[in-house]
C-alpha positions as CSV (number, residue, x, y, z in Angstrom):
1,M,274.2,13.4,23.8
2,R,275.5,14.4,20.3
3,L,276.1,17.9,21.6
4,L,278.2,16.5,24.5
5,K,280.1,14.1,22.2
6,Q,281.0,16.9,19.7
7,L,281.9,19.4,22.5
8,V,284.2,16.9,24.2
9,A,286.0,15.9,21.0
10,V,286.6,19.5,19.7
11,A,287.5,20.8,23.2
12,A,290.1,18.0,23.6
13,V,291.8,19.1,20.4
14,A,291.7,22.8,21.5
15,F,293.1,21.9,24.9
16,V,296.0,19.8,23.6
17,G,296.7,22.5,20.9
18,S,296.8,25.3,23.5
19,V,299.2,23.3,25.7
20,G,301.5,22.7,22.6
21,V,301.4,26.3,21.5
22,G,302.1,27.5,25.0
23,A,305.1,25.2,25.3
24,V,306.8,26.6,22.2
25,Q,305.9,30.3,22.6
26,G,309.5,31.3,22.3
27,N,309.7,29.9,18.8
28,P,307.6,31.8,16.2
29,L,307.9,29.1,13.5
30,L,306.8,26.3,15.8
31,T,304.0,28.4,17.1
32,L,302.8,29.0,13.6
33,I,303.0,25.3,12.7
34,L,301.3,24.0,15.8
35,G,298.6,26.7,15.6
36,V,297.7,25.9,12.0
37,A,297.9,22.1,12.8
38,T,295.5,22.5,15.7
39,A,293.1,24.4,13.5
40,V,293.2,21.7,10.8
41,L,293.0,18.8,13.2
42,A,290.0,20.5,15.0
43,V,288.1,20.7,11.7
44,F,288.9,17.1,10.9
45,V,287.8,15.9,14.3
46,Y,284.6,18.0,14.1
47,A,283.7,16.5,10.7
48,R,284.3,12.9,11.9
49,V,282.3,13.3,15.1
50,V,279.4,14.9,13.2
51,R,279.4,12.0,10.7
52,W,279.4,9.6,13.6
53,S,276.9,11.2,15.9
54,E,274.5,12.7,13.3
55,R,274.8,10.3,10.4
56,R,275.2,13.1,7.9
57,E,277.8,15.0,5.9
58,P,279.2,18.0,7.8
59,V,278.3,20.5,5.0
60,E,279.1,23.4,7.2
61,V,282.8,22.6,6.9
62,A,282.7,21.3,3.3
63,T,286.0,21.8,1.6
64,K,284.4,23.1,-1.7
65,G,284.6,26.9,-1.6
66,A,286.2,26.9,1.8
67,A,289.2,29.0,0.9
68,A,287.1,31.7,-0.8
69,A,284.7,31.8,2.2
70,V,287.6,32.1,4.7
71,G,289.1,34.8,2.6
72,R,285.9,36.8,2.5
73,G,285.4,36.5,6.2
74,T,289.0,37.5,6.9
75,L,288.7,40.6,4.8
76,I,285.5,41.6,6.7
77,G,287.2,41.0,10.0
78,I,290.3,43.0,9.1
79,G,288.1,45.8,7.6
80,M,286.0,45.9,10.7
81,F,289.0,46.3,13.0
82,V,290.6,48.9,10.8
83,A,287.4,50.9,11.0
84,V,287.4,50.6,14.8
85,I,291.1,51.5,15.3
86,A,290.9,54.4,12.8
87,N,288.0,55.9,14.8
88,I,289.9,55.5,18.0
89,A,293.1,57.0,16.4
90,V,291.2,60.1,15.1
91,L,290.3,60.9,18.7
92,G,293.9,60.4,19.9
93,G,293.4,57.0,21.5
94,Y,295.9,55.1,19.3
95,R,299.0,55.9,17.4
96,V,301.8,54.1,15.6
97,V,305.3,54.9,16.9
98,G,307.4,52.5,15.0
99,Q,307.9,49.1,13.4
100,G,306.9,46.0,15.3
101,S,308.0,42.4,15.0
102,V,307.6,40.2,12.0
103,S,308.4,37.1,14.0
104,G,305.8,38.2,16.6
105,A,303.2,38.5,13.8
106,V,304.1,35.0,12.5
107,A,303.6,33.5,15.9
108,L,300.3,35.3,16.3
109,F,299.1,34.1,13.0
110,G,299.3,30.5,14.2
111,F,297.9,31.3,17.6
112,M,294.9,33.2,16.3
113,A,294.2,30.6,13.6
114,A,293.9,27.9,16.3
115,A,291.7,30.2,18.5
116,A,289.4,31.2,15.7
117,V,288.8,27.7,14.4
118,T,288.3,26.0,17.7
119,E,286.0,28.7,19.1
120,E,283.9,28.8,16.0
121,L,283.5,25.0,15.9
122,I,282.4,25.0,19.6
123,F,280.2,28.1,19.7
124,R,278.7,28.2,16.3
125,G,279.3,24.7,14.8
126,I,278.1,22.9,17.9
127,L,276.2,25.0,20.4
128,F,274.5,27.5,18.0
129,R,273.6,24.9,15.4
130,I,272.1,22.3,17.8
131,I,270.3,24.8,19.9
132,E,268.9,26.4,16.7
133,E,267.5,23.1,15.7
134,R,265.5,22.8,18.9
135,A,264.6,26.5,19.7
136,G,265.0,28.5,16.5
137,T,267.6,31.0,15.2
138,W,266.9,34.0,17.5
139,P,266.9,32.1,20.8
140,A,270.0,30.3,19.7
141,L,271.7,33.5,18.8
142,T,270.8,35.1,22.1
143,L,271.9,32.2,24.3
144,T,275.2,31.4,22.5
145,S,276.1,35.1,22.4
146,L,275.7,35.4,26.1
147,L,277.7,32.2,26.7
148,F,280.5,33.6,24.3
149,G,280.6,36.8,26.2
150,L,280.7,35.1,29.6
151,S,283.5,32.8,28.5
152,H,285.7,35.9,28.2
153,L,285.3,36.8,31.8
154,F,288.0,34.3,32.7
155,N,290.7,36.3,30.8
156,P,293.4,38.2,32.8
157,N,292.1,41.8,32.3
158,A,288.5,40.9,31.8
159,S,285.6,43.2,32.8
160,L,281.8,42.8,32.8
161,W,281.5,45.5,30.1
162,G,284.1,43.7,28.0
163,A,282.1,40.5,28.2
164,I,278.9,42.3,27.3
165,A,280.7,44.0,24.4
166,I,282.0,40.6,23.2
167,A,278.5,39.1,23.4
168,I,277.1,41.8,21.2
169,E,279.8,42.6,18.7
170,A,281.3,39.0,18.3
171,G,278.9,36.4,19.7
172,A,275.8,37.8,17.9
173,M,277.7,38.8,14.7
174,L,279.5,35.5,14.2
175,A,276.2,33.5,14.8
176,A,274.5,35.8,12.3
177,A,277.3,35.2,9.8
178,Y,276.7,31.5,10.1
179,A,273.0,31.9,9.8
180,A,273.4,34.0,6.7
181,T,275.9,31.6,5.0
182,R,275.2,28.2,6.6
183,T,279.0,27.6,6.5
184,L,281.5,27.9,9.3
185,W,284.2,29.2,7.0
186,V,282.9,32.8,6.9
187,P,282.7,33.1,10.7
188,I,286.1,31.5,11.1
189,G,287.6,33.9,8.6
190,L,285.9,36.9,10.3
191,H,287.0,35.8,13.7
192,F,290.6,35.3,12.6
193,G,290.7,38.5,10.6
194,W,289.6,40.6,13.6
195,N,291.9,38.9,16.0
196,F,295.0,38.9,13.8
197,A,294.4,42.6,12.8
198,A,294.1,43.5,16.5
199,A,297.2,41.5,17.7
200,G,299.3,40.7,14.6
201,I,299.1,44.0,12.8
202,F,298.2,46.8,15.3
203,S,299.6,45.2,18.4
204,T,296.7,45.9,20.7
205,E,295.2,43.9,23.5
206,V,292.8,41.1,22.5
207,S,290.0,40.3,25.0
208,G,292.0,41.4,28.0
209,N,294.9,39.0,27.3
210,G,297.6,41.8,27.4
211,A,299.4,43.8,24.7
212,T,300.9,41.9,21.8
213,E,303.9,42.4,19.5
214,G,302.7,42.5,15.9
215,L,303.8,44.3,12.7
216,L,303.2,47.8,14.0
217,H,304.4,49.2,17.3
218,G,301.3,51.0,18.5
219,V,300.5,52.9,21.6
220,T,297.0,53.1,23.1
221,S,296.2,56.0,25.5
222,G,293.3,58.0,26.7
223,P,290.0,57.1,28.5
224,A,289.0,53.4,28.7
225,L,285.6,54.3,27.4
226,L,287.1,55.2,24.1
227,T,289.9,52.7,23.8
228,G,288.5,49.7,25.7
229,G,291.2,50.0,28.4
230,G,293.0,46.8,29.5
231,F,290.4,44.7,27.7
232,G,291.4,46.2,24.3
233,P,289.5,47.8,21.4
234,E,286.8,45.1,21.7
235,A,285.5,47.0,24.7
236,S,285.3,50.2,22.6
237,P,281.9,51.5,21.8
238,Y,283.0,51.7,18.1
239,A,283.5,47.9,18.1
240,V,280.1,47.3,19.6
241,A,278.5,49.7,17.0
242,F,280.2,48.1,14.0
243,G,279.6,44.6,15.3
244,A,275.9,45.3,15.9
245,L,275.7,46.8,12.4
246,L,277.2,43.7,10.8
247,T,274.8,41.5,12.9
248,I,271.9,43.4,11.4
249,V,273.3,43.0,7.9
250,F,273.9,39.2,8.3
251,M,270.5,38.6,9.8
252,W,268.9,40.5,7.0
253,L,270.7,38.3,4.5
254,A,269.7,35.2,6.5
255,R,266.0,36.2,6.4
256,R,266.3,37.1,2.7
257,R,267.8,33.7,1.9
258,G,265.2,31.8,4.0
259,N,267.8,30.6,6.4
260,L,266.1,31.6,9.6
261,V,264.7,28.7,11.7
262,P,261.4,29.6,13.4
263,R,260.9,29.1,17.1
264,R,259.2,25.7,17.8
265,R,256.3,26.9,19.9
266,G,254.7,23.4,20.3
267,A,257.9,21.6,21.1
268,R,257.3,21.4,24.9
269,T,253.7,20.4,24.4
270,D,254.7,17.6,22.0
271,A,257.4,16.4,24.4
272,T,254.9,16.3,27.3
273,A,252.4,14.3,25.2
274,T,255.0,11.8,24.2
275,L,256.1,11.2,27.8
276,S,252.5,10.7,28.9
277,Q,252.1,7.9,26.3
């Protein structure tokens, strides 16, 4: 029930925030303000509902060291996207043809902040964390990665390959980042850095949601196998490769730090014995 309570609370904030942001899309400043406000409110609601439903302090969103952790994650996310788009550009799949829109980038900053925070709270803060308690780190990583990929099938230009790519390069990587750090701030920063670099800087499609207008006016061309096609660079094999590499690094750190939760082999037997009593 605590999973349901937490999901409903955070999903409600995400829904209201998305409606608000959608209503002011023509105003970059209001989009920025509402997006950031949604992100802050979502974290506040998550912390309150965790205290209420679990009777503990939500250390995964503790304010101490939060700014530094978000900053590290953001730099990793931006760096990862730069590496992907640079490889695509070398093969002629992307080029910058002019200056983009500062106001567009401002609006995308708010939009991506809200998206990164709410999605990380739901998929890593609630689903991954609670499933991990019951089943262990690896089963939780596998299941939530698949769910994260499947959730992107509802996007306008979605594809099965795009969903699979998201599951590998984002779902697994972000869960691994949480497992390695035991804080949601690094995955939030990583998620935001990737999305903002893709949309707010290089003006590429993000998860099949269409082209955006960021700081650079870029043009994507060439085979979809290279560029990701209508789904965007997230469906590029470079994104999958870099995401998988970071997943391995984060899981290595998690194991080295003793953060991996073993699979509970006897959980089902214990539950059956309890019911029989």
